[in-house]
N, C-alpha and C positions, 0 to 999 in steps of 0.2 A: 309204321312211324315205329321210332325208337328214343324212350325218353328215358333218361334217368336222372333229371333235375336240367337237361335243357329240351325244349322244344321239339320236333321235329323239322323244324325250319333252321335249327343252329345258334338258334339266340338263348343267351341267359335269361331265367325266368327268375332271378332271386339277386340278382344284382344289387351291393352296394359300393358308389365309388369310393376308391378310396382307400377299400378296407378288401378282405375276403370274399368271395362269391361262392354261391351253391353253380356247384357243377356236375358233367355227368359224360361218363360217357359216349351215349351217344351225340352229345353235343358238338358245335363245327366251330363253332367263334370260340376263341379263348381269350380270358385274361389276361393280361401280363405281369408279370410276378410285382408290377408299381402296383397292382390293387387287390395284394393281399398285405395284411397288418403283419412283420413280425414282433411280436411281443419277448421272446428272449434273444436278444442279441448275443453270438458269438465273441465274448470280447477279446480273445485272442487273438480274432483273424478281421477283426474291421472295429473302425471308428465310431463313438454315438454321430459324430457329425455326418457319417457317412448311412448311418442308419436312419438318422432323421429326414434325410433326403431321399432314400428307398420307402421309408415308410407314407409321406405325404405323397408320394407319386411324382416327383422331381426328377424325371428321366436324364432330363439334360446339364442338370448338375451333377447327377452324381455321376454320370459316364465321364463328366470331367476332374470328378473325384478321383480315376481310373474303381471305380466301383463295376468291377467285369460282371457281379453274380451276386446275388442276395445272401448275403452272410448272416444266415438266420440258423438257428437251433428248432426254431418253435414257431408255427405258425396259429395263425386264431382266423377262424371260419366265421363270419356273422352272418345267418342266414333269415331271410325275409320268412320264407311260406316254399313250400313243396318236400324235398326232401332232405333229410336233416344229417343224413349221412350217404355218401356218393363215392364213386370210386376216387375222384378227386380229393375228398378228404379222407376215405382208407389209405393209400398209396402216395399222397402230397403230393401228387402231380401238378406240380406248380414250376416256373421257370425253367429250369433244361427240359424239365420232364411233362410241359405242356402239350409237346409233339403225340406221346404216347397216346392222351384222348383221340387224337385227329386217325392214331392208326388204327384204335379201336373201332372204328364207325367207318376207316377204310376197308377195316379183314369184314365187315359184315355185309359190305356193296360187294369187296369180291369174289364171297361165299355165294351172294344170290347170284350173280353173275355164271358163276362156274353152275351152279344149280340149275337154272334154268336151261343153261346150252348141255347137261349130260342127261340130265331129270326128265329133259323135254324127248328128247331121244328115245332113253328110254319107256318111256309113255307110249309110243310108237312100236315096240319093240315089244314088251311083255301087257301092255294097258292100264288103261287110267285107274284102277280102280287099286292094283298092286302098287303102285308108285306112290298111290295118297295113302295106304297102309304103311308100307314101309317109312315115308316121311313123317306120318303122325309117330309114330314109336320113336323114330330118331329125332323128333324135334322136345319129347319130353325127355330124351336122354340127354343130350347137350344142353337144353334149357334153365335142367335144373343144376348141371354139373356146371353152368355159369355163375350159377347164385354161389355155390362155394370155392370160388377161385381163387388162391391162395397168392397169385400176385399178378402184375399185369401182363406177363407173357402168357401165363396159362387163362385169363380172360379173353383175348384178344385173338388166339386160338380158338379156345370154344366157339367163340362169335361166329369166326369163320365158318362150320360148322352149323354152327343154327340158321346164319345166312342161307347157306347151303340149302339147309330141310323145310326154311318156311318159301324158300323160292320152289320149290318141289310140290311141297302141298298148293299155292298160288294157282301155278300153273297146270296141275291137275285138275282141281276144281272149275277155273276159267273154259277147259276144255271139257272138261264133263256135261257145264252147263250148255255150252253150246252147242255139241249136240244131241242133248237132250229136250231142247226146246222144237217147239216149232217156227218157222221162217218167221211169221208175225208177230211172237213173241221174245226172238233172239234176243235183238236190241234193248226192250222192256225188259228184260231178266237182268242182263247186264247191266244198265243204269241201275235200277234195284240194290244190284251187289255192291256197285260202288258208293252209293248214299249211306247203305248198310256198314262199309268202310270206315267212311269219313267220320260215321258217329261212335265205332270203334274208338276212334282218335281222339273224337270228341272230350271220353271218360277217362282219359290219362292223367288229364293235370289233377280230376277230383282224385284218380288211384295214386297219386304219387304226394296227397296232399296228406290220406290217410294211411299210406302205408311207412311214410319216415323216413325207412329204410331201404335202400337200392334193390338189398338181395331180397327184401318180403316182396317188393314189388315185381324181381323177375319170377320171383316164385307163383303172387297171383298173376302173371302173363300169361305162365306157362303151361298151368293147372289146367286151364279151362279144356286145350287141347286132348285132354281126356274125354271131351262130351263128342270128338269126332270118328273114335274108334269103332260104334254102331254103324258110321256112316257105312263100312263095308257091306254089311246085312240091311242096309234099309234103301240106298243106294244102288241099282241094277250096273254092272258094268255097259258100256256103251255099245248098243248093239248092233248100231254104224258102223263101227272098227271092227266089230267080231265078224260079221259077213263080209264089209269090204277085205280083209287078211283072211280068208276063209278058216277061222278059227269054227267050224258048224256044230262040230259037239256043242260046245260050251253055248253057241249061240241059239240050239236046240233047247239044251237045258233052261238057258233062259225063258224062250219064247211061250214053252208049254208052263214056268212060275206065272208069268205075267197073265198068260190066259185062265191061268186059274184061280186068281187074283181074280178077275173080272170077270169069274162065272162062265166063262167062253168055251163054249163045245168042241172041241179039238179033235172028236171023232169026224165030223162032215168037213171041216177044214173044204170051206165053200170055195176061196181064193188059191186054194191048191198050194199054198206058200209051204206048209209044214211036208207034204208030199215030194216038192221037186226038191226040200232041204234034205229029205231022206237019201235020195242019190245022190249027194255030193258029199254026203259024208266022210267019204275016205277020202277026200282031199286036202292033202299040206296043208298047214301052216304058210303063209307068204306072206312074211312083213316088208317092208321098207324102212331107207334111211334116209333123214332130211339132205344127205351127202348127195343124192339123186337128183335136188336142184341144181347145180354145175351139167345138165345134161337136159337143159330143157332152154327154151329162150324168152317166153313170158314170165312165168312164174318166176325165174328167179327176178327177172325186173321188178314184179311186183314187190316180190319181198325185201329188195333193197332199198326201194320207193320209202318203204312203211318201215324197214328198219333205221332207217336216215331221220325219217319225221319223227318218230318217237324219240331219238337218242337228241334230235335239236330241240321239241318238246320239253323234254325233263332236263335239258342243259339248262336252257333259255330262262323256266322259270324258276330259276336259282338265280338269276343275275334280278328278274324282278324281283325276287320276294327281299332278297339284300336290300334293295334302293330302299324297299319298306319297312324295314326290321333293323335296319343300322341304328344300332343307338338303341333300340329297346327291351325296356325289360318289365313289361307288363305282361295280363297272360290277357287283356284284352287282344294284342295283336295276333296272338295264335287261334283263339277265337274267329279273329277277320279273315283270317284264312283258311279257316274251314269251314266259314260260311261262303266266300271265291268259289273252293272248289263245289259245294252243294249249290251256287246257283249256277257254276259250270253243268252241274250236270241233269239240275232242272231245264236249261236253254237247250240243252244238246235233243230234247224230245221231241221238240215244235221245228226245230234249225234240220232237223236228219229226215225228221219224216216229210216236210217240205222240198228239200232238196239233195235227199240220198245222201247215202255214204259220202259218195266221193264229192258234191257237191257242199255238203256240212264240213268236209276237212279240206276243202278247201277254200272255205267262208272263212272256219279260224284261222288257219295257217295267212292268212293275207291280216286278217286285224293284230296278231302278232309282230307281224313284219313291219306292220304302220306302227303299232307302240312302239317297238323299237327302235327303229327309225328315227320316229319322234322324240324318243327319248335321248338319242345319243346326238343327234343334229340339232334339236329346236333348242333344246334347253342350254347349247354351247352360243348358238345364235342369241339369246338372251343375253346371254351373258355379257357377251361382244359389241350387239347391236341396241342395247335398252335405251327408252330414251330415260330412265329413273336414275337421275344423281345419288337416289339415295340408294347405299351400297345395303342399307338391311332390306328396305326393299322387296331390292332385286333379288336378291338372293329367298325371299319370303314366296316370291313370287317361283322361282325356282324350284324350290322346294316343294312347293304344291304340284307345280304340273307334275315332276318328278312321281310325287305318288300316286299321282291321277293315270300315265299311262302305265306305271307297274301295278296300279288293280287291273286295266285292264287287258294288260299281259300277261300277268299269270291267270286271270278269268280266263282267255282264249286258248293259251299253252294248256291247261289244263284240259281242256276238251282236245285239242290236237291228241295230247298223249295216249289218252283213254279210246276215241273214237281210232288212233291206228292201229292199237292192240285187236282192238275191236275187227275192225276191217283185215285183218291178217289172217286172225280164226274162219274169216266166211271165204276169203279168198283159197287159204289153201287147205288140201283137201286132204282126206280123213287119213291117209296113211300117213301120211306125215305133220297132220295136225300140231301135234306136241312140238316135235323141232322146231317147226316153221314159227309157232305163237314162243316160242322158247328163245329162238333167234332175236325176234321183237323187242321181248321182256329181255331179255341182256343186254339189247341197245340201251332203252329206255335206263337199265345197271349204269352201262355205262355214261348216260350222261346225268343220270345223281350222282356219280363217282367224283363228277369237275367241282362238285362242294365243296369233299374235303381237301380235295386236293390246292384247291387256290387258298383254303384256312389254314394248310398246314405251310403254305408258303408267303402267309401273313398277308393276301389277296393282293399279290404283287403278279402285274400281270392282267388284273380284271377287265380291266378297258378293253384289251386286244381279246382277250376273252371272248368278250359281250361281242364286239367288232363280229369276228368270226362265225358267232353262233347264228348272228343276225343275217351276214352272207346265207347261211346255210337254207335260213327261211326263206328265202328270194330262192334260191334254189331247189327247194320243194314246191313251191308254187310252179315252178316251171313241169316237173315231172308228176306231181297229182294227175293233170288229166291226162295222165298213160293209165290210171289205173281203172278197172274196167266197176261197172255199178253191180255190187250184189244183190241190195234190197229185193226181197220177196221173192228172190232166186234160191234154189235146192244147193245143199252144201255141197261142191265137188268132192267124189268120193274117192278117186281114184289120179296116178298124175296126167292123167293124159285128160283129165275133164278139167283139173285146174289150168293145164296147159293149154287148154280152149276158151277159155274165158279174155274176154277182148271187149274192149269198148268201143265203143259207138261213135264213127270219125264225127269230127263238130262239121267240119268244111265238107260237102259234096267231092266226091273224087281224092279227098283226101288219102286215102288207103286204097291202094295199086297192088291187085294180083301179083305177088313175085315170081308164085308157080301155078303152072296151071291145074285147072279142077281134078286133073286125073292124077296128077302127082302129089294131090293132098294127102294119099295114105301115105307115100313112103315120105313123107318129111317129118312126119311126128320120131323121134328116137327112142319113144317108149311103145314096144310092142304088145303084140294079144293085149287090149283092154280093150272097153265098150269103147270109147272112141269111132276105133277100125269099126265096129259093128256096126253101126250107120252107115257105111258104105255097101253100097249093090256091088258084090264079085262080076254081076255077069254084064253091067251098061256103063260100070265106076262111076256113079253118080253119087253127090253126096245133097245133101239137104241145104235148102235155099238160105237160109241164114248163116252159112258156112264160108269162110273164106281161108289163106292161104293160109293159115295162122292158127285153126280151129273154129271153134264157133264164135258168133259175136255175140254180145250181150248186150243190156242197155247201158 
């Protein structure tokens, strides 16, 4: 969430019509200059008649009087609640300067996209904990520097790097949580983390009311990151990643520390793991890069499908939220959005438990598509063929249907976005899990980026934007059944294991063997991996659940 007087959905929370508003750099819906009150007009540049038109908000009359700009030398900002000082009041970002507020939010999201892409690859190369430590230190530096920005250019630049570091922190923590949890606890822990995130967002309006100044609020938000520095000693590096990338020396030290903390006698070693590890200590580390996805057949397809799902979910969520929040100035709408997010996470538990990852994702995507189609099509039909001749009654009915479909759409699109990221973390193998999850999170960033872009253009083309995203939901409904089911399955470790995850055919005889069983060994483009070790060199036999493309899952 990004809030300096605006809520995370981009709505003003303290606006008074015909007067100035409480704006913020995180906001996306900006007031026009007619909504601010000029209290000291520049008498050398404008007449009192034009000033009266601008102050009362009569844009059409002002334009007819050739008032092309607000000819004022002082502005009065009348605030109802929340921040009393923000970037809008500090740098007078009104009229011709309104676009700078959108650029500030734009820079934060662009920084997040680059952070997901670059630091995801670094997490696969250096490890999860080093990326987390560097990111926490960096966000402390850039986050505190934002509070002392001297102009809007410095502010936007620092926001870019702040978003970069915040993205790296989120990604490294997400991957660590997935790799440390047992299969039965992975989804539960992810949903609990999502609820905690929403809980943090609920604190923002209260913090804004207490701090009263955006610089103090910025420091209050960034300061708790100091508490994350001990994470390096509290949480171990992913042992799964250390073993699969052949960092055996680090893995050995970590296994001994874990054994000692649990009072386990390492001298006996009944499983033989430590003794086997001793024989492999001379192996050199072997890391992978997410670009190796281009050399696979199934893994890249699964990743692309989930990227499109994530982009569509976050993008269309803004369309639904705009329909609900348009013209709203109340904090209650902000809390309503948080309540929808909480309800979505709570409903995900039983749905995913009953239908699985793939079934749950498909269910919520169908609901999202239906809500969007009904909102776009049914409401127009109501207005065109309505039997009600009372225009006021017809408009009221139209608005209520729009609210209902928007709430349903926000509910389901939030579930789609959350489940798409989690699904990718389970499908992507450990050697490139950071980069794979980074791709899906970056796609989500592109979806969120559509909000400030639309507002920068004053919502021009919004209907077409909504139609395109609705078409994307229909495309996702077609592609989701191609994904494998990962519920209760162990995480894939190597690219070959990830390539071997296949969906179970829906119809008998649907999936044909394109290659003979003896050619399965030669099909994969990744050599010397555990997938090939299951083949018996003597007779070329493969397991009974293998196909021409790998190992079939449920």
